[in-house]
Z-matrix of the N, CA and C atoms (Angstrom, degrees):
N
C 1 1.454
C 2 1.527 1 111.75
N 3 1.305 2 116.43 1 -29.52
C 4 1.454 3 119.16 2 -176.86
C 5 1.528 4 110.97 3 -66.34
N 6 1.316 5 118.14 4 -32.63
C 7 1.454 6 121.73 5 179.32
C 8 1.517 7 112.60 6 -65.07
N 9 1.313 8 117.34 7 -33.77
C 10 1.457 9 121.11 8 179.21
C 11 1.525 10 110.49 9 -64.35
N 12 1.323 11 117.20 10 -41.10
C 13 1.458 12 120.57 11 179.41
C 14 1.527 13 110.83 12 -65.95
N 15 1.320 14 116.90 13 -38.29
C 16 1.456 15 120.52 14 179.71
C 17 1.527 16 110.58 15 -62.39
N 18 1.304 17 117.15 16 -44.53
C 19 1.460 18 121.59 17 178.43
C 20 1.530 19 110.30 18 -62.04
N 21 1.306 20 116.87 19 -41.84
C 22 1.462 21 120.97 20 178.35
C 23 1.523 22 110.79 21 -61.90
N 24 1.332 23 117.68 22 -43.62
C 25 1.460 24 121.10 23 179.36
C 26 1.529 25 111.52 24 -63.09
N 27 1.323 26 116.94 25 -39.39
C 28 1.459 27 121.15 26 178.95
C 29 1.524 28 110.13 27 -64.21
N 30 1.322 29 117.40 28 -44.79
C 31 1.462 30 121.39 29 -179.72
C 32 1.520 31 110.29 30 -64.05
N 33 1.325 32 117.50 31 -44.30
C 34 1.467 33 121.35 32 179.38
C 35 1.527 34 110.09 33 -63.10
N 36 1.318 35 118.03 34 -41.68
C 37 1.459 36 121.13 35 179.22
C 38 1.528 37 110.94 36 -62.84
N 39 1.321 38 117.36 37 -40.83
C 40 1.463 39 120.98 38 178.82
C 41 1.522 40 110.32 39 -64.58
N 42 1.323 41 117.84 40 -41.92
C 43 1.465 42 121.16 41 179.34
C 44 1.524 43 110.66 42 -64.00
N 45 1.327 44 117.42 43 -44.10
C 46 1.468 45 120.99 44 179.92
C 47 1.530 46 110.22 45 -64.13
N 48 1.329 47 117.53 46 -44.36
C 49 1.463 48 120.52 47 177.71
C 50 1.528 49 111.46 48 -62.02
N 51 1.326 50 116.33 49 -37.82
C 52 1.460 51 120.86 50 178.21
C 53 1.528 52 110.25 51 -60.86
N 54 1.331 53 117.22 52 -44.75
C 55 1.461 54 120.92 53 178.33
C 56 1.528 55 111.10 54 -64.47
N 57 1.319 56 117.94 55 -42.92
C 58 1.460 57 120.85 56 -179.39
C 59 1.523 58 111.56 57 -63.52
N 60 1.311 59 117.05 58 -42.07
C 61 1.461 60 120.39 59 178.63
C 62 1.526 61 109.75 60 -66.05
N 63 1.317 62 117.23 61 -40.31
C 64 1.465 63 120.84 62 178.39
C 65 1.517 64 112.00 63 -63.12
N 66 1.320 65 117.19 64 -43.43
C 67 1.467 66 121.06 65 178.62
C 68 1.533 67 109.69 66 -65.14
N 69 1.315 68 117.04 67 -42.34
C 70 1.461 69 120.25 68 177.50
C 71 1.516 70 112.10 69 -61.35
N 72 1.316 71 116.86 70 -40.43
C 73 1.460 72 121.27 71 178.04
C 74 1.524 73 110.99 72 -64.11
N 75 1.331 74 117.43 73 -42.61
C 76 1.458 75 120.81 74 178.13
C 77 1.518 76 111.79 75 -63.30
N 78 1.320 77 117.69 76 -41.88
C 79 1.462 78 121.18 77 178.12
C 80 1.531 79 109.66 78 -62.65
N 81 1.314 80 116.72 79 -41.80
C 82 1.464 81 121.25 80 178.65
C 83 1.529 82 110.47 81 -61.41
N 84 1.339 83 116.81 82 -44.65
C 85 1.456 84 120.75 83 -179.16
C 86 1.525 85 111.27 84 -68.24
N 87 1.317 86 118.14 85 -38.91
C 88 1.460 87 121.21 86 -178.95
C 89 1.521 88 112.23 87 -71.50
N 90 1.330 89 117.96 88 -21.88
C 91 1.455 90 121.14 89 179.62
C 92 1.521 91 111.00 90 -67.79
N 93 1.312 92 117.88 91 -24.26
C 94 1.452 93 121.76 92 177.61
C 95 1.508 94 112.36 93 86.07
N 96 1.326 95 115.21 94 174.91
C 97 1.467 96 119.37 95 -179.28
C 98 1.527 97 111.15 96 -72.07
N 99 1.325 98 114.98 97 152.59
C 100 1.457 99 121.23 98 177.87
C 101 1.523 100 107.96 99 -85.79
N 102 1.326 101 116.72 100 130.31
C 103 1.464 102 120.99 101 -178.72
C 104 1.525 103 109.86 102 -74.83
N 105 1.326 104 116.41 103 153.13
C 106 1.459 105 121.03 104 -178.89
C 107 1.526 106 111.25 105 -62.21
N 108 1.333 107 116.78 106 -37.57
C 109 1.458 108 119.51 107 -179.13
C 110 1.532 109 111.25 108 -63.60
N 111 1.340 110 116.58 109 -35.31
C 112 1.467 111 120.02 110 177.70
C 113 1.519 112 110.53 111 -68.36
N 114 1.324 113 117.42 112 -38.73
C 115 1.463 114 120.55 113 178.90
C 116 1.522 115 110.48 114 -65.65
N 117 1.325 116 117.30 115 -41.97
C 118 1.461 117 120.45 116 179.49
C 119 1.520 118 110.75 117 -66.35
N 120 1.317 119 118.16 118 -37.33
C 121 1.467 120 121.49 119 178.90
C 122 1.529 121 110.13 120 -64.51
N 123 1.333 122 116.87 121 -39.74
C 124 1.468 123 119.91 122 178.68
C 125 1.524 124 110.53 123 -66.13
N 126 1.332 125 117.36 124 -39.06
C 127 1.468 126 120.04 125 179.63
C 128 1.526 127 110.39 126 -65.44
N 129 1.328 128 116.78 127 -40.47
C 130 1.464 129 120.74 128 -179.74
C 131 1.525 130 110.89 129 -68.36
N 132 1.319 131 117.87 130 -33.54
C 133 1.468 132 120.70 131 178.77
C 134 1.519 133 111.34 132 -67.69
N 135 1.332 134 117.21 133 -31.00
C 136 1.457 135 120.96 134 -178.30
C 137 1.521 136 112.03 135 -71.08
N 138 1.316 137 117.63 136 -24.17
C 139 1.476 138 120.49 137 -176.45
C 140 1.461 139 112.62 138 -76.82
C-alpha cells in the first residue's frame, strides 16, 4: 500500500510543478520585451 501513496505524491508533484512553470511562463510573456536602453543600463551597472 505504501507504494501507491508514493506514486500519487509523484503525480501530484508533477502536476503542481507543471502549473507553476505555466504561471511563470505567462508572467514572463506578459512582462513584454526588454528595451535596449534597459539592457544597456544593466550592463553599465555591472561595471
